[in-house]
mmCIF file of the N, C-alpha and C atoms, coordinates in Angstrom:
data_MODEL
# 
_entry.id   MODEL 
# 
loop_
_atom_site.group_PDB 
_atom_site.id 
_atom_site.type_symbol 
_atom_site.label_atom_id 
_atom_site.label_alt_id 
_atom_site.label_comp_id 
_atom_site.label_asym_id 
_atom_site.label_entity_id 
_atom_site.label_seq_id 
_atom_site.pdbx_PDB_ins_code 
_atom_site.Cartn_x 
_atom_site.Cartn_y 
_atom_site.Cartn_z 
_atom_site.occupancy 
_atom_site.B_iso_or_equiv 
_atom_site.pdbx_formal_charge 
_atom_site.auth_seq_id 
_atom_site.auth_comp_id 
_atom_site.auth_asym_id 
_atom_site.auth_atom_id 
_atom_site.pdbx_PDB_model_num 
ATOM 1   N N  . MET A 1 1  ? 15.200  -8.619  71.567 1.00 0.00 ? 1  MET A N  1 
ATOM 2   C CA . MET A 1 1  ? 14.050  -8.528  70.620 1.00 0.00 ? 1  MET A CA 1 
ATOM 3   C C  . MET A 1 1  ? 13.450  -7.264  70.873 1.00 0.00 ? 1  MET A C  1 
ATOM 4   N N  . LYS A 1 2  ? 12.873  -6.586  69.871 1.00 0.00 ? 2  LYS A N  1 
ATOM 5   C CA . LYS A 1 2  ? 12.365  -5.236  69.939 1.00 0.00 ? 2  LYS A CA 1 
ATOM 6   C C  . LYS A 1 2  ? 11.142  -5.185  69.078 1.00 0.00 ? 2  LYS A C  1 
ATOM 7   N N  . ILE A 1 3  ? 10.235  -4.302  69.280 1.00 0.00 ? 3  ILE A N  1 
ATOM 8   C CA . ILE A 1 3  ? 8.962   -4.045  68.504 1.00 0.00 ? 3  ILE A CA 1 
ATOM 9   C C  . ILE A 1 3  ? 9.257   -2.979  67.366 1.00 0.00 ? 3  ILE A C  1 
ATOM 10  N N  . CYS A 1 4  ? 9.032   -3.295  66.260 1.00 0.00 ? 4  CYS A N  1 
ATOM 11  C CA . CYS A 1 4  ? 9.184   -2.417  65.021 1.00 0.00 ? 4  CYS A CA 1 
ATOM 12  C C  . CYS A 1 4  ? 8.451   -1.234  65.240 1.00 0.00 ? 4  CYS A C  1 
ATOM 13  N N  . ASN A 1 5  ? 8.951   -0.039  65.065 1.00 0.00 ? 5  ASN A N  1 
ATOM 14  C CA . ASN A 1 5  ? 8.341   1.280   65.154 1.00 0.00 ? 5  ASN A CA 1 
ATOM 15  C C  . ASN A 1 5  ? 7.314   1.591   64.208 1.00 0.00 ? 5  ASN A C  1 
ATOM 16  N N  . ILE A 1 6  ? 7.516   0.755   62.957 1.00 0.00 ? 6  ILE A N  1 
ATOM 17  C CA . ILE A 1 6  ? 6.495   1.144   61.813 1.00 0.00 ? 6  ILE A CA 1 
ATOM 18  C C  . ILE A 1 6  ? 5.348   0.268   61.820 1.00 0.00 ? 6  ILE A C  1 
ATOM 19  N N  . CYS A 1 7  ? 5.546   -1.051  61.914 1.00 0.00 ? 7  CYS A N  1 
ATOM 20  C CA . CYS A 1 7  ? 4.504   -1.973  61.805 1.00 0.00 ? 7  CYS A CA 1 
ATOM 21  C C  . CYS A 1 7  ? 3.947   -2.338  63.219 1.00 0.00 ? 7  CYS A C  1 
ATOM 22  N N  . HIS A 1 8  ? 4.797   -2.185  64.266 1.00 0.00 ? 8  HIS A N  1 
ATOM 23  C CA . HIS A 1 8  ? 4.439   -2.576  65.608 1.00 0.00 ? 8  HIS A CA 1 
ATOM 24  C C  . HIS A 1 8  ? 4.346   -3.983  65.846 1.00 0.00 ? 8  HIS A C  1 
ATOM 25  N N  . LYS A 1 9  ? 5.203   -4.858  65.166 1.00 0.00 ? 9  LYS A N  1 
ATOM 26  C CA . LYS A 1 9  ? 5.283   -6.162  65.260 1.00 0.00 ? 9  LYS A CA 1 
ATOM 27  C C  . LYS A 1 9  ? 6.739   -6.561  65.839 1.00 0.00 ? 9  LYS A C  1 
ATOM 28  N N  . LEU A 1 10 ? 6.870   -7.733  66.437 1.00 0.00 ? 10 LEU A N  1 
ATOM 29  C CA . LEU A 1 10 ? 8.119   -8.138  67.035 1.00 0.00 ? 10 LEU A CA 1 
ATOM 30  C C  . LEU A 1 10 ? 9.242   -8.250  65.929 1.00 0.00 ? 10 LEU A C  1 
ATOM 31  N N  . SER A 1 11 ? 10.253  -7.552  66.308 1.00 0.00 ? 11 SER A N  1 
ATOM 32  C CA . SER A 1 11 ? 11.521  -7.792  65.361 1.00 0.00 ? 11 SER A CA 1 
ATOM 33  C C  . SER A 1 11 ? 12.681  -8.566  66.021 1.00 0.00 ? 11 SER A C  1 
ATOM 34  N N  . ALA A 1 12 ? 13.101  -9.632  65.345 1.00 0.00 ? 12 ALA A N  1 
ATOM 35  C CA . ALA A 1 12 ? 14.056  -10.384 65.953 1.00 0.00 ? 12 ALA A CA 1 
ATOM 36  C C  . ALA A 1 12 ? 15.512  -9.777  66.013 1.00 0.00 ? 12 ALA A C  1 
ATOM 37  N N  . THR A 1 13 ? 15.700  -8.744  65.105 1.00 0.00 ? 13 THR A N  1 
ATOM 38  C CA . THR A 1 13 ? 17.112  -8.160  64.967 1.00 0.00 ? 13 THR A CA 1 
ATOM 39  C C  . THR A 1 13 ? 17.225  -7.078  65.969 1.00 0.00 ? 13 THR A C  1 
ATOM 40  N N  . GLY A 1 14 ? 16.153  -6.528  66.508 1.00 0.00 ? 14 GLY A N  1 
ATOM 41  C CA . GLY A 1 14 ? 16.316  -5.527  67.541 1.00 0.00 ? 14 GLY A CA 1 
ATOM 42  C C  . GLY A 1 14 ? 16.144  -4.126  66.845 1.00 0.00 ? 14 GLY A C  1 
ATOM 43  N N  . GLN A 1 15 ? 15.892  -4.081  65.560 1.00 0.00 ? 15 GLN A N  1 
ATOM 44  C CA . GLN A 1 15 ? 15.615  -2.955  64.769 1.00 0.00 ? 15 GLN A CA 1 
ATOM 45  C C  . GLN A 1 15 ? 14.440  -2.920  64.046 1.00 0.00 ? 15 GLN A C  1 
ATOM 46  N N  . ASP A 1 16 ? 14.038  -1.834  63.415 1.00 0.00 ? 16 ASP A N  1 
ATOM 47  C CA . ASP A 1 16 ? 12.860  -1.875  62.463 1.00 0.00 ? 16 ASP A CA 1 
ATOM 48  C C  . ASP A 1 16 ? 13.155  -2.802  61.288 1.00 0.00 ? 16 ASP A C  1 
ATOM 49  N N  . HIS A 1 17 ? 12.000  -3.428  60.809 1.00 0.00 ? 17 HIS A N  1 
ATOM 50  C CA . HIS A 1 17 ? 12.149  -4.348  59.578 1.00 0.00 ? 17 HIS A CA 1 
ATOM 51  C C  . HIS A 1 17 ? 12.688  -3.580  58.437 1.00 0.00 ? 17 HIS A C  1 
ATOM 52  N N  . ILE A 1 18 ? 13.509  -4.217  57.658 1.00 0.00 ? 18 ILE A N  1 
ATOM 53  C CA . ILE A 1 18 ? 14.023  -3.530  56.526 1.00 0.00 ? 18 ILE A CA 1 
ATOM 54  C C  . ILE A 1 18 ? 12.930  -3.297  55.395 1.00 0.00 ? 18 ILE A C  1 
ATOM 55  N N  . ASP A 1 19 ? 11.940  -4.304  55.412 1.00 0.00 ? 19 ASP A N  1 
ATOM 56  C CA . ASP A 1 19 ? 10.814  -4.096  54.484 1.00 0.00 ? 19 ASP A CA 1 
ATOM 57  C C  . ASP A 1 19 ? 9.953   -2.861  54.793 1.00 0.00 ? 19 ASP A C  1 
ATOM 58  N N  . CYS A 1 20 ? 9.913   -2.647  56.227 1.00 0.00 ? 20 CYS A N  1 
ATOM 59  C CA . CYS A 1 20 ? 9.045   -1.521  56.701 1.00 0.00 ? 20 CYS A CA 1 
ATOM 60  C C  . CYS A 1 20 ? 9.622   -0.267  56.366 1.00 0.00 ? 20 CYS A C  1 
ATOM 61  N N  . ILE A 1 21 ? 11.017  -0.190  56.466 1.00 0.00 ? 21 ILE A N  1 
ATOM 62  C CA . ILE A 1 21 ? 11.706  1.062   56.343 1.00 0.00 ? 21 ILE A CA 1 
ATOM 63  C C  . ILE A 1 21 ? 11.675  1.404   54.771 1.00 0.00 ? 21 ILE A C  1 
ATOM 64  N N  . GLN A 1 22 ? 11.888  0.324   53.860 1.00 0.00 ? 22 GLN A N  1 
ATOM 65  C CA . GLN A 1 22 ? 11.697  0.589   52.430 1.00 0.00 ? 22 GLN A CA 1 
ATOM 66  C C  . GLN A 1 22 ? 10.394  1.106   51.987 1.00 0.00 ? 22 GLN A C  1 
ATOM 67  N N  . LYS A 1 23 ? 9.361   0.432   52.654 1.00 0.00 ? 23 LYS A N  1 
ATOM 68  C CA . LYS A 1 23 ? 8.081   0.651   52.358 1.00 0.00 ? 23 LYS A CA 1 
ATOM 69  C C  . LYS A 1 23 ? 7.677   2.220   52.647 1.00 0.00 ? 23 LYS A C  1 
ATOM 70  N N  . ARG A 1 24 ? 8.073   2.636   53.864 1.00 0.00 ? 24 ARG A N  1 
ATOM 71  C CA . ARG A 1 24 ? 7.847   4.000   54.309 1.00 0.00 ? 24 ARG A CA 1 
ATOM 72  C C  . ARG A 1 24 ? 8.658   5.012   53.515 1.00 0.00 ? 24 ARG A C  1 
ATOM 73  N N  . SER A 1 25 ? 9.895   4.663   52.985 1.00 0.00 ? 25 SER A N  1 
ATOM 74  C CA . SER A 1 25 ? 10.708  5.616   52.131 1.00 0.00 ? 25 SER A CA 1 
ATOM 75  C C  . SER A 1 25 ? 10.008  5.649   50.783 1.00 0.00 ? 25 SER A C  1 
ATOM 76  N N  . ILE A 1 26 ? 9.532   4.736   50.276 1.00 0.00 ? 26 ILE A N  1 
ATOM 77  C CA . ILE A 1 26 ? 8.732   4.803   48.977 1.00 0.00 ? 26 ILE A CA 1 
ATOM 78  C C  . ILE A 1 26 ? 7.521   5.587   49.136 1.00 0.00 ? 26 ILE A C  1 
ATOM 79  N N  . GLU A 1 27 ? 6.725   5.429   50.280 1.00 0.00 ? 27 GLU A N  1 
ATOM 80  C CA . GLU A 1 27 ? 5.525   6.176   50.350 1.00 0.00 ? 27 GLU A CA 1 
ATOM 81  C C  . GLU A 1 27 ? 5.865   7.626   50.609 1.00 0.00 ? 27 GLU A C  1 
ATOM 82  N N  . LEU A 1 28 ? 6.955   8.088   51.242 1.00 0.00 ? 28 LEU A N  1 
ATOM 83  C CA . LEU A 1 28 ? 7.394   9.429   51.370 1.00 0.00 ? 28 LEU A CA 1 
ATOM 84  C C  . LEU A 1 28 ? 7.723   10.014  49.933 1.00 0.00 ? 28 LEU A C  1 
ATOM 85  N N  . GLU A 1 29 ? 8.489   9.261   49.256 1.00 0.00 ? 29 GLU A N  1 
ATOM 86  C CA . GLU A 1 29 ? 8.925   9.714   47.897 1.00 0.00 ? 29 GLU A CA 1 
ATOM 87  C C  . GLU A 1 29 ? 7.633   9.962   46.980 1.00 0.00 ? 29 GLU A C  1 
ATOM 88  N N  . ALA A 1 30 ? 6.674   8.992   47.170 1.00 0.00 ? 30 ALA A N  1 
ATOM 89  C CA . ALA A 1 30 ? 5.513   9.166   46.291 1.00 0.00 ? 30 ALA A CA 1 
ATOM 90  C C  . ALA A 1 30 ? 4.705   10.317  46.667 1.00 0.00 ? 30 ALA A C  1 
ATOM 91  N N  . GLU A 1 31 ? 4.603   10.686  48.048 1.00 0.00 ? 31 GLU A N  1 
ATOM 92  C CA . GLU A 1 31 ? 4.061   11.759  48.496 1.00 0.00 ? 31 GLU A CA 1 
ATOM 93  C C  . GLU A 1 31 ? 4.706   13.059  48.017 1.00 0.00 ? 31 GLU A C  1 
ATOM 94  N N  . ASP A 1 32 ? 6.075   13.034  48.086 1.00 0.00 ? 32 ASP A N  1 
ATOM 95  C CA . ASP A 1 32 ? 6.807   14.307  47.627 1.00 0.00 ? 32 ASP A CA 1 
ATOM 96  C C  . ASP A 1 32 ? 6.486   14.492  46.015 1.00 0.00 ? 32 ASP A C  1 
ATOM 97  N N  . PHE A 1 33 ? 6.584   13.366  45.256 1.00 0.00 ? 33 PHE A N  1 
ATOM 98  C CA . PHE A 1 33 ? 6.293   13.498  43.864 1.00 0.00 ? 33 PHE A CA 1 
ATOM 99  C C  . PHE A 1 33 ? 4.885   14.006  43.613 1.00 0.00 ? 33 PHE A C  1 
ATOM 100 N N  . LYS A 1 34 ? 3.974   13.547  44.299 1.00 0.00 ? 34 LYS A N  1 
ATOM 101 C CA . LYS A 1 34 ? 2.513   13.913  44.002 1.00 0.00 ? 34 LYS A CA 1 
ATOM 102 C C  . LYS A 1 34 ? 2.263   15.341  44.494 1.00 0.00 ? 34 LYS A C  1 
ATOM 103 N N  . ASN A 1 35 ? 3.049   15.896  45.353 1.00 0.00 ? 35 ASN A N  1 
ATOM 104 C CA . ASN A 1 35 ? 3.005   17.384  45.842 1.00 0.00 ? 35 ASN A CA 1 
ATOM 105 C C  . ASN A 1 35 ? 3.575   18.175  44.870 1.00 0.00 ? 35 ASN A C  1 
ATOM 106 N N  . SER A 1 36 ? 4.700   17.692  44.002 1.00 0.00 ? 36 SER A N  1 
ATOM 107 C CA . SER A 1 36 ? 5.389   18.329  43.160 1.00 0.00 ? 36 SER A CA 1 
ATOM 108 C C  . SER A 1 36 ? 4.727   18.487  41.679 1.00 0.00 ? 36 SER A C  1 
ATOM 109 N N  . ILE A 1 37 ? 3.900   17.766  41.412 1.00 0.00 ? 37 ILE A N  1 
ATOM 110 C CA . ILE A 1 37 ? 3.198   17.633  40.038 1.00 0.00 ? 37 ILE A CA 1 
ATOM 111 C C  . ILE A 1 37 ? 2.770   19.082  39.691 1.00 0.00 ? 37 ILE A C  1 
ATOM 112 N N  . PRO A 1 38 ? 1.865   19.714  40.463 1.00 0.00 ? 38 PRO A N  1 
ATOM 113 C CA . PRO A 1 38 ? 1.352   21.082  40.087 1.00 0.00 ? 38 PRO A CA 1 
ATOM 114 C C  . PRO A 1 38 ? 2.512   21.994  39.742 1.00 0.00 ? 38 PRO A C  1 
ATOM 115 N N  . GLU A 1 39 ? 3.569   21.832  40.504 1.00 0.00 ? 39 GLU A N  1 
ATOM 116 C CA . GLU A 1 39 ? 4.702   22.873  40.383 1.00 0.00 ? 39 GLU A CA 1 
ATOM 117 C C  . GLU A 1 39 ? 5.433   22.616  39.059 1.00 0.00 ? 39 GLU A C  1 
ATOM 118 N N  . LYS A 1 40 ? 5.504   21.308  38.767 1.00 0.00 ? 40 LYS A N  1 
ATOM 119 C CA . LYS A 1 40 ? 6.231   21.048  37.397 1.00 0.00 ? 40 LYS A CA 1 
ATOM 120 C C  . LYS A 1 40 ? 5.333   21.304  36.329 1.00 0.00 ? 40 LYS A C  1 
ATOM 121 N N  . LEU A 1 41 ? 3.971   21.169  36.357 1.00 0.00 ? 41 LEU A N  1 
ATOM 122 C CA . LEU A 1 41 ? 3.240   21.410  35.253 1.00 0.00 ? 41 LEU A CA 1 
ATOM 123 C C  . LEU A 1 41 ? 2.941   23.096  35.015 1.00 0.00 ? 41 LEU A C  1 
ATOM 124 N N  . ASN A 1 42 ? 2.977   23.601  36.218 1.00 0.00 ? 42 ASN A N  1 
ATOM 125 C CA . ASN A 1 42 ? 2.657   25.076  36.273 1.00 0.00 ? 42 ASN A CA 1 
ATOM 126 C C  . ASN A 1 42 ? 1.340   25.321  35.525 1.00 0.00 ? 42 ASN A C  1 
ATOM 127 N N  . LEU A 1 43 ? 0.275   24.772  35.823 1.00 0.00 ? 43 LEU A N  1 
ATOM 128 C CA . LEU A 1 43 ? -1.034  24.799  35.331 1.00 0.00 ? 43 LEU A CA 1 
ATOM 129 C C  . LEU A 1 43 ? -1.647  26.160  35.819 1.00 0.00 ? 43 LEU A C  1 
ATOM 130 N N  . SER A 1 44 ? -1.455  26.484  36.961 1.00 0.00 ? 44 SER A N  1 
ATOM 131 C CA . SER A 1 44 ? -2.238  27.536  37.652 1.00 0.00 ? 44 SER A CA 1 
ATOM 132 C C  . SER A 1 44 ? -1.943  28.916  37.045 1.00 0.00 ? 44 SER A C  1 
ATOM 133 N N  . LYS A 1 45 ? -0.813  29.023  36.337 1.00 0.00 ? 45 LYS A N  1 
ATOM 134 C CA . LYS A 1 45 ? -0.416  30.460  35.868 1.00 0.00 ? 45 LYS A CA 1 
ATOM 135 C C  . LYS A 1 45 ? -1.071  30.608  34.473 1.00 0.00 ? 45 LYS A C  1 
ATOM 136 N N  . ASN A 1 46 ? -0.903  29.930  33.533 1.00 0.00 ? 46 ASN A N  1 
ATOM 137 C CA . ASN A 1 46 ? -1.438  30.151  32.264 1.00 0.00 ? 46 ASN A CA 1 
ATOM 138 C C  . ASN A 1 46 ? -1.615  28.709  31.424 1.00 0.00 ? 46 ASN A C  1 
ATOM 139 N N  . ASP A 1 47 ? -2.855  28.521  31.143 1.00 0.00 ? 47 ASP A N  1 
ATOM 140 C CA . ASP A 1 47 ? -3.098  27.222  30.442 1.00 0.00 ? 47 ASP A CA 1 
ATOM 141 C C  . ASP A 1 47 ? -2.798  27.201  29.083 1.00 0.00 ? 47 ASP A C  1 
ATOM 142 N N  . LYS A 1 48 ? -2.419  28.341  28.434 1.00 0.00 ? 48 LYS A N  1 
ATOM 143 C CA . LYS A 1 48 ? -2.064  28.447  26.985 1.00 0.00 ? 48 LYS A CA 1 
ATOM 144 C C  . LYS A 1 48 ? -0.622  27.936  26.921 1.00 0.00 ? 48 LYS A C  1 
ATOM 145 N N  . ASP A 1 49 ? 0.186   28.022  27.917 1.00 0.00 ? 49 ASP A N  1 
ATOM 146 C CA . ASP A 1 49 ? 1.632   27.578  27.875 1.00 0.00 ? 49 ASP A CA 1 
ATOM 147 C C  . ASP A 1 49 ? 1.772   26.083  28.004 1.00 0.00 ? 49 ASP A C  1 
ATOM 148 N N  . ILE A 1 50 ? 0.721   25.385  28.139 1.00 0.00 ? 50 ILE A N  1 
ATOM 149 C CA . ILE A 1 50 ? 0.778   23.869  28.276 1.00 0.00 ? 50 ILE A CA 1 
ATOM 150 C C  . ILE A 1 50 ? 1.454   23.163  26.944 1.00 0.00 ? 50 ILE A C  1 
ATOM 151 N N  . GLY A 1 51 ? 2.319   22.335  27.113 1.00 0.00 ? 51 GLY A N  1 
ATOM 152 C CA . GLY A 1 51 ? 2.893   21.672  25.947 1.00 0.00 ? 51 GLY A CA 1 
ATOM 153 C C  . GLY A 1 51 ? 1.975   20.847  25.162 1.00 0.00 ? 51 GLY A C  1 
ATOM 154 N N  . VAL A 1 52 ? 2.265   20.509  23.936 1.00 0.00 ? 52 VAL A N  1 
ATOM 155 C CA . VAL A 1 52 ? 1.298   19.891  22.991 1.00 0.00 ? 52 VAL A CA 1 
ATOM 156 C C  . VAL A 1 52 ? 1.066   18.395  23.733 1.00 0.00 ? 52 VAL A C  1 
ATOM 157 N N  . GLU A 1 53 ? 2.032   17.818  24.219 1.00 0.00 ? 53 GLU A N  1 
ATOM 158 C CA . GLU A 1 53 ? 1.872   16.507  24.718 1.00 0.00 ? 53 GLU A CA 1 
ATOM 159 C C  . GLU A 1 53 ? 1.030   16.449  26.005 1.00 0.00 ? 53 GLU A C  1 
ATOM 160 N N  . MET A 1 54 ? 1.073   17.526  26.776 1.00 0.00 ? 54 MET A N  1 
ATOM 161 C CA . MET A 1 54 ? 0.235   17.640  27.935 1.00 0.00 ? 54 MET A CA 1 
ATOM 162 C C  . MET A 1 54 ? -1.259  17.882  27.513 1.00 0.00 ? 54 MET A C  1 
ATOM 163 N N  . ARG A 1 55 ? -1.392  18.816  26.548 1.00 0.00 ? 55 ARG A N  1 
ATOM 164 C CA . ARG A 1 55 ? -2.815  18.886  25.953 1.00 0.00 ? 55 ARG A CA 1 
ATOM 165 C C  . ARG A 1 55 ? -3.429  17.524  25.520 1.00 0.00 ? 55 ARG A C  1 
ATOM 166 N N  . ALA A 1 56 ? -2.639  16.865  24.689 1.00 0.00 ? 56 ALA A N  1 
ATOM 167 C CA . ALA A 1 56 ? -3.101  15.648  24.237 1.00 0.00 ? 56 ALA A CA 1 
ATOM 168 C C  . ALA A 1 56 ? -3.420  14.661  25.373 1.00 0.00 ? 56 ALA A C  1 
ATOM 169 N N  . VAL A 1 57 ? -2.706  14.641  26.305 1.00 0.00 ? 57 VAL A N  1 
ATOM 170 C CA . VAL A 1 57 ? -3.060  13.665  27.566 1.00 0.00 ? 57 VAL A CA 1 
ATOM 171 C C  . VAL A 1 57 ? -4.323  14.291  28.143 1.00 0.00 ? 57 VAL A C  1 
ATOM 172 N N  . LEU A 1 58 ? -4.542  15.420  28.364 1.00 0.00 ? 58 LEU A N  1 
ATOM 173 C CA . LEU A 1 58 ? -5.700  16.069  28.898 1.00 0.00 ? 58 LEU A CA 1 
ATOM 174 C C  . LEU A 1 58 ? -6.956  15.647  28.103 1.00 0.00 ? 58 LEU A C  1 
ATOM 175 N N  . GLU A 1 59 ? -6.840  15.895  26.834 1.00 0.00 ? 59 GLU A N  1 
ATOM 176 C CA . GLU A 1 59 ? -7.922  15.694  25.830 1.00 0.00 ? 59 GLU A CA 1 
ATOM 177 C C  . GLU A 1 59 ? -8.220  14.186  25.872 1.00 0.00 ? 59 GLU A C  1 
ATOM 178 N N  . HIS A 1 60 ? -7.260  13.337  25.975 1.00 0.00 ? 60 HIS A N  1 
ATOM 179 C CA . HIS A 1 60 ? -7.545  11.858  25.966 1.00 0.00 ? 60 HIS A CA 1 
ATOM 180 C C  . HIS A 1 60 ? -8.257  11.587  27.261 1.00 0.00 ? 60 HIS A C  1 
ATOM 181 N N  . LEU A 1 61 ? -7.847  12.128  28.339 1.00 0.00 ? 61 LEU A N  1 
ATOM 182 C CA . LEU A 1 61 ? -8.632  11.848  29.506 1.00 0.00 ? 61 LEU A CA 1 
ATOM 183 C C  . LEU A 1 61 ? -9.907  12.214  29.643 1.00 0.00 ? 61 LEU A C  1 
ATOM 184 N N  . ALA A 1 62 ? -10.228 13.439  28.948 1.00 0.00 ? 62 ALA A N  1 
ATOM 185 C CA . ALA A 1 62 ? -11.562 13.904  28.915 1.00 0.00 ? 62 ALA A CA 1 
ATOM 186 C C  . ALA A 1 62 ? -12.435 13.075  27.980 1.00 0.00 ? 62 ALA A C  1 
ATOM 187 N N  . ARG A 1 63 ? -11.956 12.602  26.823 1.00 0.00 ? 63 ARG A N  1 
ATOM 188 C CA . ARG A 1 63 ? -12.748 11.729  26.037 1.00 0.00 ? 63 ARG A CA 1 
ATOM 189 C C  . ARG A 1 63 ? -12.867 10.443  26.773 1.00 0.00 ? 63 ARG A C  1 
ATOM 190 N N  . GLU A 1 64 ? -12.037 9.867   27.344 1.00 0.00 ? 64 GLU A N  1 
ATOM 191 C CA . GLU A 1 64 ? -12.204 8.681   28.117 1.00 0.00 ? 64 GLU A CA 1 
ATOM 192 C C  . GLU A 1 64 ? -13.208 8.749   29.079 1.00 0.00 ? 64 GLU A C  1 
ATOM 193 N N  . LYS A 1 65 ? -13.233 9.808   29.856 1.00 0.00 ? 65 LYS A N  1 
ATOM 194 C CA . LYS A 1 65 ? -14.248 10.059  30.834 1.00 0.00 ? 65 LYS A CA 1 
ATOM 195 C C  . LYS A 1 65 ? -15.749 10.192  30.261 1.00 0.00 ? 65 LYS A C  1 
ATOM 196 N N  . ASN A 1 66 ? -15.802 10.888  29.048 1.00 0.00 ? 66 ASN A N  1 
ATOM 197 C CA . ASN A 1 66 ? -17.059 11.069  28.544 1.00 0.00 ? 66 ASN A CA 1 
ATOM 198 C C  . ASN A 1 66 ? -17.550 9.738   27.907 1.00 0.00 ? 66 ASN A C  1 
ATOM 199 N N  . ASN A 1 67 ? -16.576 8.835   27.404 1.00 0.00 ? 67 ASN A N  1 
ATOM 200 C CA . ASN A 1 67 ? -17.068 7.464   27.046 1.00 0.00 ? 67 ASN A CA 1 
ATOM 201 C C  . ASN A 1 67 ? -17.527 6.576   27.948 1.00 0.00 ? 67 ASN A C  1 
ATOM 202 N N  . SER A 1 68 ? -16.901 6.715   29.147 1.00 0.00 ? 68 SER A N  1 
ATOM 203 C CA . SER A 1 68 ? -17.355 5.848   30.387 1.00 0.00 ? 68 SER A CA 1 
ATOM 204 C C  . SER A 1 68 ? -18.661 6.302   30.877 1.00 0.00 ? 68 SER A C  1 
ATOM 205 N N  . ASP A 1 69 ? -19.084 7.473   30.685 1.00 0.00 ? 69 ASP A N  1 
ATOM 206 C CA . ASP A 1 69 ? -20.440 8.008   31.157 1.00 0.00 ? 69 ASP A CA 1 
ATOM 207 C C  . ASP A 1 69 ? -21.465 7.500   30.208 1.00 0.00 ? 69 ASP A C  1 
# 
Protein backbone atom coordinates (compact mmCIF):
# COMPACT_ATOMS: atom_id res chain seq x y z
CA MET A 1 0.00 0.00 0.00
CA LYS A 2 1.14 3.47 -0.84
CA ILE A 3 -0.18 7.00 -0.55
CA CYS A 4 -1.32 8.66 -3.78
CA ASN A 5 0.94 11.61 -4.64
CA ILE A 6 -1.99 13.62 -6.01
CA CYS A 7 -4.82 13.28 -3.47
CA HIS A 8 -2.64 12.02 -0.57
CA LYS A 9 -5.04 9.18 0.23
CA LEU A 10 -4.20 5.52 0.65
CA SER A 11 -3.85 3.59 -2.61
CA ALA A 12 -4.33 -0.18 -2.58
CA THR A 13 -2.47 -0.65 -5.87
CA GLY A 14 0.75 0.97 -4.73
CA GLN A 15 0.46 3.62 -7.45
CA ASP A 16 -1.36 6.91 -7.90
CA HIS A 17 -5.11 6.55 -8.44
CA ILE A 18 -6.12 6.41 -12.11
CA ASP A 19 -8.87 8.97 -11.49
CA CYS A 20 -6.37 11.36 -9.93
CA ILE A 21 -3.98 10.98 -12.87
CA GLN A 22 -6.77 11.63 -15.38
CA LYS A 23 -8.08 14.63 -13.45
CA ARG A 24 -4.61 16.15 -13.28
CA SER A 25 -4.03 15.67 -17.02
CA ILE A 26 -7.39 17.29 -17.83
CA GLU A 27 -6.58 20.24 -15.58
CA LEU A 28 -3.20 20.69 -17.29
CA GLU A 29 -4.80 20.51 -20.75
CA ALA A 30 -7.41 23.08 -19.72
CA GLU A 31 -4.68 25.38 -18.41
CA ASP A 32 -2.72 25.06 -21.66
CA PHE A 33 -5.85 25.77 -23.71
CA LYS A 34 -6.72 28.79 -21.57
CA ASN A 35 -3.23 30.19 -22.00
CA SER A 36 -3.29 29.70 -25.78
CA ILE A 37 -6.59 31.52 -26.42
CA PRO A 38 -5.06 35.02 -26.80
CA GLU A 39 -2.47 33.63 -29.19
CA LYS A 40 -5.16 31.99 -31.31
CA LEU A 41 -7.36 35.07 -31.40
CA ASN A 42 -4.44 37.46 -31.87
CA LEU A 43 -6.51 40.31 -30.40
CA SER A 44 -3.56 42.28 -29.12
CA LYS A 45 -2.24 43.25 -32.56
CA ASN A 46 -5.24 44.58 -34.47
CA ASP A 47 -8.88 44.46 -33.51
CA LYS A 48 -9.95 45.26 -37.10
CA ASP A 49 -8.80 41.81 -38.25
CA ILE A 50 -11.21 39.98 -35.95
CA GLY A 51 -13.47 37.64 -37.89
CA VAL A 52 -17.17 38.29 -38.26
CA GLU A 53 -18.00 35.37 -35.98
CA MET A 54 -15.76 36.68 -33.22
CA ARG A 55 -17.27 40.16 -33.45
CA ALA A 56 -20.75 38.66 -33.19
CA VAL A 57 -19.76 36.73 -30.06
CA LEU A 58 -18.20 39.80 -28.44
CA GLU A 59 -21.25 41.96 -29.26
CA HIS A 60 -23.57 39.29 -27.87
CA LEU A 61 -21.56 39.11 -24.64
CA ALA A 62 -21.60 42.91 -24.33
CA ARG A 63 -25.39 43.01 -24.84
CA GLU A 64 -25.90 40.18 -22.38
CA LYS A 65 -23.81 42.01 -19.78
CA ASN A 66 -25.76 45.25 -20.29
CA ASN A 67 -29.09 43.43 -19.95
CA SER A 68 -28.05 41.84 -16.67
CA ASP A 69 -27.10 45.24 -15.21
